[in-house]
C-alpha positions, 0 to 999 in steps of 0.5 A: 903776561898771562899763561895760555889756558891749559885746556887750549894747550892740551887740545893744541898739543893733541893736534900736534902729537896726532899730526906727528903720529901720521909720519909713523903710520904713513911709514908703517903703511907705505914703508917710506918716511915722509915728514910732509905727513905732519901737514896733511889732512886725513890719515891716522890718527885724526888730529881733529878728533884728538884735539876736540877729545883732549879738550872735552876730556880735560874739561870733564876731568876738571869740571865734572861730566855734568858741567855746561862746559863739558857738554859744550866741548863734547857736542862740539867734538861729536860734530867735528868728528862726524864731519871729519869722517862723513862730509870731508871723507865724501868730498875727498871721494868726489875729488878722486872721481873728478880727477879720474874723469879729467884723466879720461877726458885728457886721453879721449881728447888725444884721440879726437883732435877737434875735441878741445879739452884743457887739463888743469895743472893741479889735481884736486886734493883727494885725502881730506877726511877720515875713515871711522877707525882714524877718527876713533884713533884720534879720539882715543889719543885725545882722551888719554892726553886730556885726562893726563893733562888734567891729572898733571895739573891737579897733582 
């Protein structure tokens, strides 16, 4: 049986480590331990950024910055990080507004019995994307892990 590509292991490990760090950063911010943070989207650090940065830095360390694979990984990484702090974050902000609007409609319908409003059982998920600092934190974590993995492989 063949071994899995080390670059893939490096990226997947970075994602897992970033997700585990979310437990610690959640504790620091809220004062509460919450193991469920390991499966959440959003938060510090961005596991998306950690994964793509680990892969790109691992490839760059092994192939060089002028190699096509490095360019592909870097461009892919920039797109993923832009999406994480842009589109996904804005989607979460819209979800927050929709949830607030629904709460207001529910209160309003109580004052006006003829106004029929059926509230959803579940609110929309609000924490989808990342603040720019969370993306940078994930990227730095990924770069460190990617370069470390390449160095360990090459020693």
